[in-house]
LUMLUM-263862 format. One record per residue (C-alpha): x, y, z; residue in one letter. Coordinates in steps of 0.2 Angstrom, whole numbers, padded with zeros to 4 digits, always signed. Layout:
N
XYZA...
This chain:
230
+0111+0050+0034M+0107+0031+0037I+0089+0030+0044S+0090+0015+0056R+0071+0015+0061Y+0059+0023+0050Y+0056+0028+0032L+0053+0046+0037D+0063+0061+0031G+0068+0076+0040A+0072+0094+0036D+0060+0095+0021D+0063+0109+0009Q+0048+0119+0001P+0042+0111-0015I+0042+0122-0030S+0029+0112-0039H+0017+0098-0035R+0009+0086-0047K-0010+0083-0048K-0017+0068-0039A-0018+0053-0049T-0037+0050-0054P-0045+0034-0048V-0043+0021-0062N-0056+0009-0069G-0051-0006-0058G-0052+0004-0042Q-0070+0010-0047R-0075-0008-0050T-0068-0013-0033Y-0077+0001-0024L-0093-0002-0034S-0093-0020-0029G-0091-0016-0011W-0105-0003-0012L-0117-0015-0020I-0113-0029-0007L-0116-0017+0008I-0132-0010+0000L-0138-0027-0003F-0134-0032+0015S-0143-0017+0022F-0159-0020+0012V-0159-0038+0018Y-0157-0034+0036L-0170-0020+0034F-0182-0032+0027W-0179-0045+0040Q-0181-0031+0054A-0198-0025+0046Y-0204-0043+0043R-0201-0050+0060W-0202-0034+0070G-0218-0027+0062S-0226-0044+0057Q-0236-0036+0042P-0253-0043+0040V-0252-0041+0021W-0239-0055+0020L-0252-0068+0027T-0265-0063+0014H-0253-0067-0001L-0256-0083-0011P-0247-0098-0004T-0235-0099-0020A-0230-0081-0018V-0227-0083+0000Y-0216-0098-0002E-0207-0089-0016T-0203-0075-0005I-0197-0087+0009S-0185-0095-0004L-0178-0079-0010I-0175-0074+0008E-0166-0090+0011M-0156-0089-0004A-0151-0071+0000A-0146-0076+0018A-0135-0090+0011I-0127-0079-0002T-0123-0065+0010L-0116-0077+0022L-0104-0085+0010F-0099-0069+0002V-0095-0060+0019W-0086-0076+0025A-0076-0078+0009G-0071-0059+0010L-0066-0061+0028F-0055-0077+0025W-0047-0068+0010Q-0043-0053+0020N-0035-0064+0033R-0024-0073+0020L-0020-0056+0012H-0014-0049+0028L-0004-0065+0032K+0004-0065+0015N+0009-0047+0017R+0016-0049+0034R+0027-0064+0027S+0032-0053+0012Y+0037-0039+0024L+0049-0050+0035T+0061-0055+0021M+0080-0056+0025N+0093-0049+0014K+0096-0065+0004E+0077-0066+0000Q+0077-0047-0004L+0091-0050-0016Y+0083-0065-0024A+0068-0053-0029L+0069-0047-0047D+0071-0028-0048P+0053-0024-0052K+0047-0035-0037S+0060-0026-0026F+0053-0009-0031E+0036-0015-0026H+0042-0022-0010Y+0050-0005-0005V+0034+0004-0011A+0024-0007+0001G+0035-0002+0016L+0032+0017+0012F+0014+0014+0010R+0014+0006+0028Q+0022+0023+0034K+0007+0033+0027G+0015+0039+0010Y+0005+0039-0006K+0017+0030-0018V+0018+0030-0037T+0030+0016-0045V+0039+0025-0059R+0054+0014-0062G+0055+0014-0081R+0066+0021-0094S+0066+0040-0095G+0063+0042-0077D+0080+0049-0073H+0083+0035-0060G+0067+0038-0050V+0060+0021-0045D+0046+0028-0033L+0038+0045-0031E+0031+0048-0013L+0018+0061-0007T+0018+0063+0012S+0002+0067+0022A+0006+0086+0022N+0008+0085+0003G+0027+0086+0001K+0035+0076-0012R+0050+0064-0012A+0059+0052-0023I+0066+0035-0020V+0080+0025-0029Q+0079+0006-0026C+0096-0003-0028K+0096-0022-0027R+0115-0024-0026Y+0127-0035-0017R+0142-0024-0019D+0144-0009-0008T+0135+0007-0014V+0148+0021-0017G+0148+0040-0016E+0145+0042-0035K+0128+0034-0034I+0123+0046-0019V+0130+0061-0029R+0119+0056-0044D+0104+0054-0033L+0107+0071-0026F+0107+0078-0044G+0091+0069-0048T+0083+0076-0032L+0087+0094-0038L+0081+0090-0056H+0065+0083-0049E+0063+0098-0037R+0058+0086-0023A+0059+0089-0004S+0069+0073+0000R+0077+0058-0008A+0079+0040-0002F+0091+0027-0007L+0086+0010-0002V+0097-0005-0006T+0101-0023-0001T+0119-0019+0000A+0131-0009+0012D+0134+0009+0009I+0152+0016+0009S+0158+0028+0023E+0162+0040+0009A+0144+0040+0003A+0137+0042+0020I+0149+0056+0024E+0145+0065+0008W+0126+0064+0011S+0128+0073+0028H+0118+0090+0028G+0108+0085+0013K+0090+0080+0011P+0095+0062+0008I+0091+0047+0018T+0102+0031+0015L+0095+0014+0020I+0106-0001+0018N+0102-0019+0018G+0103-0022+0037D+0093-0007+0040T+0080-0012+0028L+0077-0028+0036V+0076-0020+0053E+0063-0007+0046I+0053-0021+0038S+0053-0031+0054S+0047-0017+0064S+0033-0012+0051L+0027-0030+0051S+0022-0029+0069K+0011-0014+0066Q-0007-0014+0060P-0007-0016+0041I-0018-0003+0032N
């Protein structure tokens, strides 16, 4: 069937096997550690300010002048650093969201102008917007599977991304169905920039295959661009 609205599948079949979750990689650990350190530093600074100005400890007034001034300078430096870091992160996040929204709202010609790998990542972003966990697999030896999806309920699906101008025919859909059986996934998606032939659509009826042509892809991306970006 051609899905005209969302990248959701229906009539999911049981999965005969599931792959283990991908472990967090080094880059993700570094990213998370950086955020943890920044939040911890901010909390310590705010706690210190609340203690200093709320309790007004007497011991501070008995410190040597040089030590007291050093503490004040450290406080000022910490405040300026935190202000710039949080402001920079806020601005970077706004730019990131703006760029992602612009990326989501491409027309068919812009999508076709992408190189194959960029198109796969574009489609991966749409599925992530719909709440899927996405693994980009598109490489030799993957039997035509460009993306692997895991839904919130743990079911697995596969995606083929076809950056074509010519109409996608029945043979491609038949091959996709064979890949679906080989992968033992619950559903297969075919996402293309081109049209899909009536014969291909007819052949996919009653099968766990979702066909998304170029016009539908643009509609879906436009719809998703209006939703909050995760």
